[in-house]
N, C-alpha and C positions, 0 to 999 in steps of 0.2 A: 466363577469357576463353571466350567462346563459340566454337565450331567453325564455320568458314565452309565451307558446302557448295555455295554456288552464287555465281555471279558477280553482284554486287547493287550497286545505287547507295547503299544505306543504310550509315550509318556508326556504328562503334562507336570512341570517342575516350576510352579508358580507362575507368577504375572508381573508385568514391569509396571503395573499401575501405581500411581503414587496419589493417595488422597481422592477428593471428590471430582478432581479435573482429568482422573486417568493419567494418560502418558502425555499429555499436552506439555508439561514443564521439560520432560525428557526430549521429545520430538523438538522442541523449540532450542533446546541445547546442543543436540547431537546432529539435528537435520534428519530427514526421513531415511535416507541412505545408511548412515551409521547406525542410528536407533534400530533398524531391522538387523543389521549385523551383529550388533550386541545381543539382541534378543537370541539368535541362532547360536551365539557363543555360550550364553550364560543361562538358557532355558531349555525345555523338552522339545519333543516333535512337534507337539501342538501347544500355541501359546494364545491364550486368550488375553485381550486387554480392552480398554475403553480409551476413546478419545472424546472427553467430555462425557455426553450421555450415550455416544453410540458404540455399539459392541463391535470388535473386530476380532479376527482369528488368524494367525500367522501359522504356516506350516513350514516344516523344517527337515520332513523325511521325503524322500523321493517317491516312496510307495504311495503315500498320501498325495502328494503333488500329481503323480499319474492319476489316481482315482478322480481327482478334481478336473484334471484337463481331458481326460478320454470320456467323461460322463456328461457330453456336450448337450444332452437332452434335458438335464438337471441344473447346470451351471450357465449363467448368462455371464456376460462379461461385468466388471465391477462398476461401483457407483460413478466413478469420473467419466464413464464413457457415455453419461447422459450429456456431457459438454462436447465430446466428440461429436455427438449427433446433431448438436446445434449447429455445429459448423460443417460437417460432412454429409448430413442426411443419412438415409438409410443404405450405405454402400456395404461392402463386404466386411469392412473393419468394425461396423456398428450394428449390424442386422441381427437379428436372433430368430430361431425357430425355422418356420417353413420359408420365410423370407430368406434367412441366411442359406439354407439348402439350395435355393434357387441360385443366389447370388454365386455360391460357390461352383456350382455347375457352369455358370456362364463365364467366370473369372479363371477358373483352374486350366483351361485349354491356353489361355495367353503366356502362362509360364510353362508349357511343355518344353522338353527338353530341345527339341528340334529348333523352337523358335528363339529360345535363349541362345544356343550354340551357334545357330547358322546365320540367324538375321539380327537380334539384338546385340550380339558381341560386336559386330562392325561398328554400331555406334560409339561403342566404349573406345574401339582404336582410334577413331577419329578424334574424338573429344581428347583423349591423353595426349595425343600428338601437340594440341595447343598447350597444355600443360608443360609438356616439356620443352616447348620453345620459351615460354614465359619464365622456367626455371633456369635454362641456359643463359638468357640474358640477364637474371639476377644474379647468378653465380659469376658472370664476367664482369659485373659492375660492382658486386659486393653488397647490395641491396638485400634487406631482408625480406622473407616471403611469408606472406600471410596463409598459413596451411589451411585454417578454419574456412577462409573465404574460398581459397583455391578449390578445397574438395566439397565445399558446398556448391560452387558454380559448376564443377565438373559432374557431380551427381545430378544436378538439376538439369544441366543440358543434356545429360544421358537419358534422363526420364523423359523430358519433352521429345526428344528426336526418336526414341523407340517408340513413344506414344503416337506420333503425328508425323513422322517421316518428313519433317519440314526442318530447316535451319532457323531455329528462334534467335532473334538478335539478343545480343548482350544485355541491353537495357531491360527486355522483357523477362530475361533470366533472373536479373537483380530485383526486379519488381515481384517476380513469383517467391524468390526467396526471402524478401521482406515480408510477404503476406504469410507464408508458412510460418515463419519465426514469430509472428503476431498471434497466430493460432495455437503455436506451442506454448507461449506464455500465458494465453487463457485458458487452455485446457489442463496444462501440466503442472502448476504450482502444488507442492505437496500439501498445503492446506485444503486444496480442492480435491485431493485424494481422499480427505478425511471430512469432507463437509458436502453440503447439498445446495448450498445457494449460488443463484447466477451473480455475475459480475454486473449485471444491468443498473443494479442501484448502488453496490458496494465500490465498484470501480467504473463509473460511467465513461471516462475519457478511453480506457481499455476497450470496453464494449463497444463503443462507437467506431474506435479504429478497426475492430473486427467486422463489423457491418460494412465499412467502407472496403476493406479487402475482400470480402465475400463477393461484393458487387464486383470488383475488378477481376476476380477469379472467374466469376460465371459469364462475364462478358467476354473474357479471352477464351474460354472453353467453347462458348456458343459461336464465336467467329471462327474458330478452327473447324467445328463440326460444319458450318455452313460452307466454308471454303471446300471442305472435302466432299460434300453432297454436289458440289457443281463440277469436281473434278471427276474425269471419266477413267483415270487410271485406277488400277487396283494396286494398292500399297501393301506391303508386308509389315504390318504395324499393329499396336493395340487398338487404335480407333476402327481400323477396317474389322478386326475380329468382333468387336463390341456391336459395330453397326450390323454385322451379319449374324450376330447371335439370336438365338430363339429361345423363347421360354417353353415350359413343358407343353402349353396350350398351343404351340406354334407360332405364337405373335412374336413380333419383335419388341425389344425393351423400348420403353418411352423415353422421350427427351429428358425427363426429370430423373429417370433410373440412370440415363447415359451421364448426365452431369455427376450424378453421385458415384459412379463407379470410376469416372476418371478424376475425380476430385481425391477420392480415396487412395487411388493408385499413386497419384503425384504426391500425396502427403506422406504415405507410408514409404514409397520408393526414395524419396529424397532423405528422410530423417535417418532412417537406419544405416544407409551406405554411407553417408557423409560422416557420420559419427564414428563409424567403424574405421573409415581411412584416417581420420584424424589420430584416433588413438593408436592405430598400427603405425603412423610415422613417428608419434611420440616413443613407442617401444622401440622401435627402429634405432632412434637417436641414443638410447638407454642401453641396448643389449647387444653388444658387438658379438658375442659369441654365437647367438641364435641367427643374427643378421647376417653374419660371414658364412654360417652354414647355408642359409637361404639363397644368398648370392651365387655359392657354389652349385647349387643344384639348380638356379635358374639358367647359369652360364651353360648347362648340358643341353640347353634347347635353343634351337636357332631363334634369332631375336624376330625373324619375320614370321615365325610358327602361327597356326591359327588357333583359337581358343581350345579346340579339341586336344592339342599336345600340351598347351598350358595346363589344361585341366589334369594331366597325368603326372604333374609334379606333386608328389605326395608331401613333401616337407613344405610347400607353399600352402596346402590345405590345413595341415597341422598348424602351422603359424597363424593363419587367420582365424582358425578356431580358438586358439590360446589367447588371441587379442580380445574376442569376445567372451573367453572365460573370465578373464582379469578385469576387462572393461565392458559388459554387456551394453549394447546400445539403448536399451531400457532397463533400468535397476529394479524394478519389480512388476509383476502381474497380478491383476485382481479378477475375483470371480465372484458371484453371488449364487446361492441355491434359491430357486424359485419356488422351492417348498421345503418343508422340514426334511431333513436329511441326518444320517450317521457317518461321520467321519472318524476313522480309527478306533470305534467304540464309544465315540462321544457324540451327544445329541447336539446338532446344529439348527438353530431356527432359520426358517426362510428368511432370504434377504440380509442375512449377516455377512457383510464382505469378507472374504477369503484372500490373504495375501500370499502370494507366492514369490518370494524375493530371489530373482536371478542373480543379483551382486553376492548375496550372502551364501546361497547355495553353492555358488561357483567357488566359493572359499572354504566349503565345510570341511573340517580337517579330517573328518571320518571317511571322506570319499575322494580326496585329492592327495597325490603324494608330496605336491609342493605347492600348498595352496596359496602362499603369498608371493610366491616366486613366478618367473615366467619360463615355462618349459614345454616348448610345443609337442615333446613325446608323451605328454598328457593323453594325446589323440593318435598315437601309434595303435596299431591293431592289438598288439600284446598288452598294452596297458589299458586300452579302452574296454577290452572284453571283461576286464576285472571290476568294472565300474557300473552301478546302477544308471540305465540310460536316461533316467529322469532326474540326474544330478545337474544336467546340464540343457539348457532351453532357452538360448538366446533369441530363438524365432518363435519361442513357445513349442509346444508338442501336443499331440492328440488332433482330433479333427479341426481344430482352429490353428493349426500351425501356420505360420505366415505363408500364404500362398506364393509369394514372391522371393523365397529364401535362396532358390537356385539363381535368380537374377542377381541378387545381392553377393553371392559368393563370387559369381562369373565377372562382376563388376570389380570387386576388390582383387581379384587374381590378376586381371589384366593390367590394373593399375601398378600394382607392385612389381608384376614382372617387367613393365617397360621403365618405371622409375628407379628401380634400384640398381641395375647395372650402370646408369649413368650418373647418379648423384649420391653423394654422402650428404645427410641432414644431420643438422646440429640445433637442438631446441635451446633457444636463446635463453639463459639462466635468468633467474630473478623475477620471473612472472607470477602475476598473483593466480593461486591454483584453486580459487573458489569456484565451484560448481554451481551453474544456474539453478534455482528453485523451479526445475521442471522435472519430468519423469525420465527424460533422456539424460545421458552422461556428457552434458554441454558445459563447458567452462564459462564464467561470466564474460571474461575477455577473451578475444581470439588468440590463437596460438601463434607466436611467431618463431620462424626458423631462418638459419642460414643454410644455404645450399652451396655444394661444391662439385665441380665435374670430376669424374673418376678417370684416372688413367691419362 
């Protein structure tokens, strides 16, 4: 139990620990996602527990979550980011302190509203047209559609196109997709959230596969950089902005830093949006009322409209936000204090992992009118203003909020805007619904759909 050092309104209502192994039996029985959700429902604002000999704290109060996410000078990312750093190096996703401040200043202009709306959106329009063509063929032939692969291929194609302004062949896109999935398996398994050992010795085959994929990715990135340096034309893309970026001392970023930034952007940009779009299509297949209203709102806008007009469809924004409430791309966030601190009146020792569970908080019955349903009106202005802003954080919040959140929303809006008027989608029944043992909301097996042309 945590030591109370100040008078406080925040509560600790016990711990889920069971004997000398702590919560290990419960996590193995329930899985990490359900374990954190049950904690939220059954205990208080602050939940201390042990995973073996290691202490953890779960926070279920938005004010406490705000405190941790805003105090970026005290809280670093959680222990699992050690493994992200093994893959990505010290890019924006994994850096801390002065290096993070420098990285943020370099990366933030890449996601400026102008670039997202005027330049990057064009790549999404081009790529979604290819998906439409494949789905038209599938609808006419009656063949099932692998939505997991289609959305993964779409988001990876968009990510690479916006970064390098070049058409990456389908085989390379598939190879990058394979590499990213290998990295996700390596860094994201729940047992690694609660542990500190590398897979170098415990799972050498996976570790060796990671090294092979790292070699492939760095060779691909270097080849694209070399080709750009030979090109005399200035392109409006991510690589150009990184090559032109200057650090505070006026020097350009090194090739090593360039690799770290590109790698981090590919990794983050791909995973979040592909998972979001898959869940959006599952929701669309199961919730006809919300889907019909979304289609009616989309129909009010010309099908050839630029993104600036698509972005004005309020219900489209609410719909996507609600998808991420019910199925956030990442189901938990972790932070660690770099020195002793006090959270909610209780003493917290340095380097104690603090878990901020999006999936659980997005279902907290104290803060959501319809926590287990699908109700896009949760994000209407009149409903949203009644809710604490730190109840909802699919892209995190505070100084370390995902720099690419605007890009992800733009991509999802364009994809749904163009697919929904043309197709009805049906999730094929009887599929295994087991989620993969990684931190993102991915299924073990791909989601198969049938698509039908409308009208």
